[in-house]
MIGUVO-223586 format. One record per residue: residue number from 0; x, z, y of N, C-alpha, C in turn; residue in one letter. Coordinates in Angstrom, 2 decimals. Layout:
<pts>
num	n.X	n.Z	n.Y	ca.X	ca.Z	ca.Y	c.X	c.Z	c.Y	residuo
NUM	X	Z	Y	X	Z	Y	X	Z	Y	A
...
</pts>
This chain:
<pts>
num	n.X	n.Z	n.Y	ca.X	ca.Z	ca.Y	c.X	c.Z	c.Y	residuo
0	184.11	143.77	70.56	183.91	142.61	69.72	182.56	141.99	70.03	M
1	182.42	140.76	69.71	181.13	140.12	69.92	180.18	140.52	68.80	S
2	178.92	140.17	68.96	177.94	140.50	67.95	178.13	139.70	66.68	D
3	178.76	138.55	66.76	178.99	137.72	65.59	180.13	138.30	64.77	A
4	180.08	138.10	63.44	181.14	138.58	62.57	182.41	137.78	62.82	S
5	183.56	138.44	62.78	184.83	137.72	62.96	185.03	136.70	61.84	P
6	185.79	135.67	62.14	186.07	134.63	61.16	186.97	135.18	60.08	V
7	186.97	134.51	58.94	187.80	134.92	57.81	189.27	134.90	58.21	A
8	190.01	135.86	57.70	191.44	135.93	57.97	192.00	137.30	57.66	G
9	193.29	137.49	57.95	193.96	138.76	57.70	193.84	139.64	58.94	W
10	193.36	140.87	58.74	193.12	141.79	59.84	193.54	143.19	59.44	Y
11	193.73	144.04	60.46	193.89	145.47	60.22	192.49	146.04	59.96	Y
12	192.33	146.77	58.87	191.05	147.41	58.55	191.16	148.88	58.92	A
13	190.27	149.34	59.80	190.28	150.73	60.24	190.27	151.64	59.02	D
14	191.19	152.59	58.98	191.28	153.52	57.87	192.36	153.16	56.88	G
15	192.85	151.92	56.92	193.96	151.54	56.04	195.26	152.08	56.62	D
16	196.31	152.14	55.79	197.60	152.64	56.31	198.10	151.81	57.48	P
17	198.85	152.44	58.39	199.42	151.71	59.53	200.30	150.57	59.06	P
18	200.29	149.48	59.80	201.14	148.34	59.50	200.66	147.49	58.35	G
19	199.40	147.67	57.93	198.87	146.86	56.83	197.75	145.98	57.33	T
20	197.46	144.97	56.52	196.34	144.08	56.79	195.58	143.86	55.49	Q
21	194.34	143.45	55.64	193.50	143.17	54.49	192.74	141.89	54.80	R
22	192.36	141.14	53.75	191.66	139.87	53.98	190.17	140.12	54.20	Y
23	189.65	139.56	55.30	188.23	139.61	55.65	187.67	138.22	55.39	W
24	186.67	138.10	54.48	186.14	136.78	54.13	185.01	136.32	55.05	D
25	184.76	137.08	56.12	183.69	136.76	57.04	182.49	137.67	56.87	G
26	182.45	138.38	55.72	181.34	139.30	55.46	181.82	140.64	54.91	A
27	182.85	140.63	54.06	183.34	141.88	53.44	184.86	141.85	53.33	T
28	185.44	143.04	53.16	186.88	143.17	52.93	187.18	142.80	51.49	W
29	188.31	142.13	51.28	188.72	141.71	49.95	190.07	142.32	49.61	Q
30	190.23	142.79	48.38	191.52	143.26	47.89	192.00	144.55	48.53	G
31	193.25	144.85	48.25	193.90	146.06	48.75	194.71	145.73	50.00	E
32	194.98	146.76	50.83	195.81	146.51	52.02	197.20	146.02	51.64	P
33	197.71	145.07	52.40	199.04	144.52	52.20	199.88	144.76	53.45	Q
34	201.18	144.87	53.28	202.06	145.03	54.44	201.88	143.83	55.35	A
35	201.75	144.10	56.64	201.60	143.03	57.62	202.86	142.19	57.65	A
36	202.72	140.93	57.96	203.87	140.03	58.04	204.91	140.61	59.00	A
37	206.16	140.65	58.55	207.23	141.15	59.40	207.41	142.66	59.34	G
38	206.64	143.36	58.47	206.77	144.81	58.35	206.78	145.18	56.88	Q
39	207.46	146.26	56.56	207.39	146.78	55.21	206.26	147.79	55.14	S
40	205.78	148.09	53.95	204.67	149.03	53.77	205.02	150.36	54.41	Q
41	204.11	150.92	55.18	204.29	152.23	55.79	204.82	152.18	57.20	G
42	205.34	151.04	57.64	205.79	150.96	59.02	204.59	150.75	59.91	Q
43	204.52	151.48	60.96	203.42	151.31	61.89	203.88	151.78	63.24	G
44	203.01	152.43	63.94	203.40	152.98	65.22	204.32	154.16	64.99	Q
45	205.03	154.56	66.00	206.06	155.57	65.86	205.55	156.89	65.31	S
46	204.30	157.25	65.55	203.79	158.52	65.08	203.00	158.37	63.79	Q
47	203.06	157.20	63.15	202.37	157.00	61.89	200.86	156.88	62.05	G
48	200.38	156.60	63.25	198.95	156.48	63.48	198.54	155.03	63.30	Q
49	197.31	154.81	62.84	196.86	153.44	62.80	196.82	152.87	64.21	P
50	197.07	151.60	64.37	196.99	151.02	65.70	195.57	151.04	66.23	P
51	195.42	150.79	67.51	194.13	150.74	68.18	193.21	149.83	67.39	F
52	192.11	150.35	66.88	191.28	149.55	66.01	189.81	149.66	66.29	G
53	189.03	149.01	65.46	187.58	148.98	65.60	186.95	150.08	64.77	G
54	185.72	149.86	64.39	184.97	150.84	63.63	184.99	150.49	62.16	Y
55	184.65	151.47	61.35	184.66	151.30	59.91	183.87	150.05	59.52	E
56	184.48	149.22	58.70	183.82	148.03	58.22	183.93	146.84	59.14	G
57	184.54	147.00	60.30	184.69	145.89	61.22	186.17	145.57	61.36	Q
58	186.56	144.32	61.13	187.97	143.98	61.27	188.37	143.90	62.72	P
59	189.65	144.16	62.94	190.23	144.01	64.26	191.40	143.07	64.10	V
60	191.40	141.98	64.84	192.43	140.96	64.69	193.82	141.54	64.87	A
61	194.75	141.15	64.02	196.12	141.63	64.10	197.07	140.45	64.21	A
62	198.13	140.64	64.94	199.15	139.59	65.04	200.06	139.68	63.84	S
63	200.96	138.74	63.73	201.89	138.73	62.60	202.75	139.98	62.58	A
64	203.00	140.58	63.71	203.83	141.78	63.77	203.05	143.04	63.44	A
65	201.74	142.94	63.22	200.95	144.09	62.83	200.24	144.79	63.97	G
66	200.47	144.38	65.22	199.75	145.00	66.32	198.34	144.44	66.35	S
67	197.42	145.16	66.95	196.04	144.71	66.97	195.59	144.34	68.35	T
68	194.62	143.43	68.40	194.06	143.01	69.68	193.13	144.09	70.22	A
69	192.36	144.75	69.35	191.48	145.84	69.74	190.29	145.40	70.58	G
70	189.51	146.36	70.96	188.34	146.14	71.80	188.79	146.01	73.25	Y
71	188.01	145.30	74.02	188.18	145.25	75.46	187.17	146.19	76.11	G
72	187.29	146.42	77.40	186.36	147.33	78.09	184.89	146.97	77.91	P
73	184.57	145.68	77.96	183.17	145.26	77.80	182.67	145.56	76.39	L
74	183.54	145.39	75.38	183.16	145.71	74.01	182.89	147.20	73.85	D
75	183.74	148.03	74.48	183.53	149.48	74.41	182.23	149.86	75.11	W
76	181.92	149.19	76.22	180.70	149.49	76.95	179.46	149.11	76.13	W
77	179.54	148.02	75.37	178.40	147.57	74.58	178.15	148.42	73.34	K
78	179.19	149.08	72.84	179.06	149.84	71.58	177.96	150.91	71.63	E
79	177.88	151.77	72.65	176.77	152.73	72.69	175.39	152.08	72.79	P
80	175.31	150.88	73.37	174.02	150.18	73.39	173.63	149.76	71.99	W
81	174.62	149.38	71.17	174.34	149.01	69.78	173.88	150.22	68.98	R
82	174.37	151.38	69.35	174.03	152.64	68.67	173.07	153.44	69.54	K
83	172.10	152.80	70.13	171.26	153.32	71.20	170.90	154.80	71.07	Y
84	170.29	155.21	69.98	169.86	156.61	69.81	170.50	157.22	68.58	A
85	171.72	156.81	68.26	172.43	157.32	67.08	173.27	158.53	67.51	D
86	172.82	159.72	67.13	173.50	160.95	67.49	174.44	161.41	66.37	F
87	174.57	160.64	65.31	175.43	161.02	64.20	176.76	160.28	64.31	S
88	177.76	160.80	63.64	179.06	160.17	63.63	179.93	160.59	64.80	G
89	180.95	159.77	65.07	181.95	160.09	66.06	182.17	158.91	67.00	R
90	182.63	159.20	68.22	182.92	158.15	69.20	184.28	158.42	69.83	A
91	185.10	157.39	69.91	186.41	157.51	70.54	186.27	157.71	72.04	R
92	187.33	158.19	72.66	187.34	158.36	74.11	187.04	157.05	74.81	R
93	187.64	155.97	74.34	187.44	154.68	74.99	185.97	154.29	75.00	A
94	185.29	154.50	73.90	183.86	154.16	73.84	183.08	154.95	74.88	E
95	183.29	156.24	74.93	182.53	157.08	75.85	182.85	156.76	77.31	Y
96	184.15	156.73	77.66	184.52	156.60	79.06	184.30	155.19	79.60	W
97	184.50	154.14	78.80	184.17	152.79	79.29	182.66	152.66	79.47	W
98	181.88	153.31	78.60	180.43	153.28	78.76	180.04	153.99	80.05	F
99	180.62	155.15	80.31	180.31	155.90	81.53	180.70	155.10	82.77	A
100	181.89	154.51	82.76	182.34	153.72	83.91	181.46	152.48	84.10	L
101	181.16	151.78	83.01	180.32	150.59	83.09	178.94	150.92	83.66	G
102	178.38	152.04	83.24	177.06	152.42	83.75	177.13	152.82	85.22	N
103	178.19	153.48	85.62	178.34	153.86	87.03	178.42	152.61	87.91	A
104	179.17	151.61	87.47	179.28	150.35	88.22	177.93	149.63	88.23	V
105	177.29	149.56	87.07	175.99	148.89	86.97	174.95	149.54	87.88	L
106	174.87	150.86	87.84	173.90	151.57	88.67	174.22	151.41	90.15	V
107	175.49	151.42	90.52	175.88	151.23	91.93	175.48	149.86	92.43	S
108	175.77	148.84	91.65	175.43	147.47	92.06	173.92	147.29	92.12	I
109	173.22	147.74	91.08	171.76	147.61	91.07	171.13	148.41	92.21	L
110	171.66	149.59	92.48	171.14	150.41	93.56	171.28	149.73	94.91	G
111	172.43	149.13	95.15	172.64	148.44	96.43	171.73	147.22	96.55	A
112	171.66	146.45	95.47	170.82	145.26	95.50	169.33	145.62	95.57	L
113	168.94	146.62	94.79	167.53	147.00	94.76	167.08	147.52	96.12	A
114	167.90	148.32	96.76	167.55	148.86	98.07	167.46	147.78	99.12	G
115	168.40	146.82	99.07	168.43	145.77	100.08	167.34	144.72	99.87	A
116	167.08	144.38	98.63	166.15	143.29	98.34	164.72	143.78	98.11	V
117	164.58	144.86	97.34	163.25	145.28	96.93	162.66	146.41	97.77	L
118	163.44	147.03	98.60	162.95	148.13	99.43	162.47	149.30	98.57	G
119	161.22	149.69	98.73	160.68	150.84	98.00	160.59	150.59	96.49	D
120	160.41	149.35	96.09	160.36	149.04	94.65	161.73	149.23	94.00	L
121	162.79	149.24	94.82	164.13	149.47	94.30	164.26	150.84	93.65	G
122	163.58	151.83	94.22	163.59	153.17	93.63	162.95	153.18	92.26	G
123	161.89	152.42	92.08	161.23	152.31	90.78	162.15	151.62	89.77	L
124	162.83	150.56	90.22	163.77	149.88	89.35	164.89	150.82	88.91	L
125	165.41	151.63	89.84	166.48	152.57	89.50	165.99	153.63	88.51	M
126	164.76	154.04	88.63	164.18	155.00	87.68	164.13	154.39	86.28	L
127	163.71	153.14	86.19	163.66	152.45	84.89	165.06	152.34	84.29	V
128	166.04	151.97	85.12	167.43	151.86	84.64	167.94	153.22	84.16	V
129	167.67	154.26	84.93	168.11	155.61	84.55	167.49	156.04	83.22	A
130	166.23	155.74	83.03	165.57	156.09	81.76	166.12	155.29	80.59	L
131	166.50	154.05	80.85	167.08	153.22	79.79	168.48	153.69	79.41	A
132	169.22	154.23	80.36	170.61	154.62	80.13	170.74	156.03	79.56	V
133	169.78	156.89	79.79	169.95	158.30	79.45	170.10	158.54	77.94	I
134	169.35	157.83	77.11	169.44	158.06	75.67	170.79	157.63	75.10	V
135	171.27	156.39	75.35	172.58	156.04	74.79	173.71	156.86	75.41	P
136	173.57	157.29	76.66	174.61	158.11	77.29	174.69	159.48	76.61	A
137	173.54	160.06	76.35	173.51	161.36	75.67	174.02	161.22	74.23	L
138	173.61	160.16	73.55	174.07	159.94	72.17	175.59	159.74	72.13	A
139	176.13	158.97	73.07	177.59	158.75	73.12	178.32	160.05	73.40	A
140	177.78	160.90	74.27	178.42	162.19	74.58	178.40	163.09	73.35	A
141	177.30	163.10	72.63	177.22	163.93	71.41	178.21	163.42	70.37	V
142	178.29	162.10	70.17	179.27	161.56	69.22	180.70	161.84	69.68	R
143	180.93	161.83	71.00	182.26	162.15	71.53	182.61	163.61	71.24	R
144	181.64	164.51	71.41	181.88	165.92	71.06	182.17	166.06	69.57	L
145	181.44	165.32	68.74	181.71	165.34	67.30	183.15	164.91	67.02	H
146	183.63	163.92	67.76	184.98	163.41	67.53	186.04	164.45	67.86	D
147	185.71	165.40	68.73	186.67	166.46	69.06	186.45	167.69	68.18	T
148	185.56	167.58	67.19	185.33	168.68	66.26	184.29	169.68	66.73	G
149	183.46	169.31	67.70	182.45	170.23	68.24	181.05	169.72	67.96	R
150	180.14	170.63	67.84	178.74	170.29	67.67	178.21	169.63	68.94	S
151	177.24	168.77	68.79	176.61	168.14	69.95	175.88	169.15	70.83	G
152	175.55	170.30	70.28	174.88	171.35	71.06	175.76	171.85	72.20	W
153	177.07	171.62	72.12	177.97	172.00	73.21	177.62	171.26	74.50	W
154	176.89	170.17	74.40	176.49	169.44	75.60	175.67	170.33	76.53	Y
155	174.96	171.28	75.95	174.11	172.16	76.76	174.90	173.08	77.67	L
156	176.21	173.14	77.49	177.04	173.97	78.37	176.98	173.45	79.81	I
157	176.56	172.20	79.96	176.42	171.62	81.30	175.39	172.38	82.13	I
158	174.54	173.17	81.50	173.52	173.94	82.22	174.12	175.11	82.99	L
159	175.36	175.51	82.63	176.03	176.56	83.40	176.50	175.98	84.73	L
160	176.20	176.62	85.83	176.61	176.07	87.13	178.13	175.90	87.22	P
161	178.57	174.79	87.74	179.95	174.37	87.97	180.84	174.43	86.73	F
162	181.06	175.61	86.18	182.00	175.75	85.07	181.52	175.02	83.82	F
163	180.22	174.93	83.63	179.69	174.21	82.48	180.07	172.74	82.53	G
164	179.95	172.12	83.68	180.32	170.72	83.83	181.82	170.52	83.64	S
165	182.61	171.43	84.14	184.06	171.36	83.99	184.47	171.49	82.53	L
166	183.88	172.43	81.82	184.19	172.62	80.40	183.78	171.39	79.60	I
167	182.58	170.87	79.86	182.13	169.67	79.16	183.08	168.50	79.44	L
168	183.50	168.33	80.69	184.44	167.28	81.04	185.72	167.41	80.22	F
169	186.24	168.62	80.11	187.48	168.85	79.34	187.25	168.47	77.88	I
170	186.12	168.88	77.30	185.82	168.51	75.91	185.78	167.00	75.73	F
171	185.22	166.29	76.70	185.05	164.84	76.57	186.35	164.07	76.75	L
172	187.35	164.67	77.40	188.63	163.96	77.57	189.66	164.35	76.51	V
173	189.37	165.34	75.68	190.30	165.72	74.62	190.49	164.59	73.62	L
174	191.64	164.58	72.98	191.93	163.57	71.96	191.06	163.81	70.72	D
175	190.94	162.79	69.91	190.16	162.87	68.68	190.76	163.88	67.72	S
176	189.89	164.51	66.95	190.31	165.36	65.85	190.91	164.43	64.79	D
177	192.16	164.62	64.44	192.85	163.68	63.55	192.29	163.67	62.13	R
178	191.79	164.79	61.68	191.31	164.91	60.31	189.81	164.62	60.23	Q
179	189.33	164.21	59.05	187.88	164.09	58.88	187.23	165.44	59.16	P
180	186.05	165.42	59.75	185.34	166.66	60.00	183.89	166.51	59.52	N
181	183.05	167.42	59.90	181.65	167.43	59.46	180.95	166.11	59.78	T
182	181.38	165.41	60.83	180.70	164.20	61.29	181.37	162.92	60.83	W
183	182.33	163.02	59.92	182.97	161.83	59.36	184.45	161.77	59.67	G
184	185.03	160.65	59.26	186.46	160.46	59.50	186.69	159.98	60.91	R
185	187.90	160.15	61.38	188.24	159.79	62.74	188.23	158.27	62.92	S
186	187.49	157.76	63.90	187.54	156.32	64.15	188.88	155.90	64.75	P
187	189.64	156.85	65.26	190.94	156.52	65.85	192.06	156.64	64.84	K
188	192.07	157.71	64.08	193.19	157.99	63.18	192.88	157.69	61.72	Y
189	191.67	157.32	61.42	191.30	156.97	60.04	191.12	158.12	59.22	G
</pts>
């Protein structure tokens, strides 16, 4: 989503029952969830999960049939930057992996350009970029571990040669814990 608040209208509110919409007045949610146009109350995705949505308190545009537009890759990449050093809460897989992919592309492009254009100063530029990225990347990984029901301290398993990285990778690709846990409710399942 963009940094600006979405315009007033009917949207799916993260955490509401599947197939419902609520009125967003441009600043706050109004009233109770209502069945989305063309659906009866309780109809949603086949597994009863809320559709792909945003974060608590942020509307996600819904069509008349109740499906949601959701975040795009660039929106997911920007989310950890908005939460720069926030190690609390939970992060969906999409947030973590789009951020990781976006940073890999950014660093690759900057590295090629910096080396070709700036020569030795390119290494200094890459150091600055790496230092800028490390905090939100670590925070996103910790929130991702929280989303799978694990403490952020599990990140330290990466210190084990080879197997530590493999185990951490597996933890980061696991699906969200469906139920609320110590770090809050699921941003995916509500």
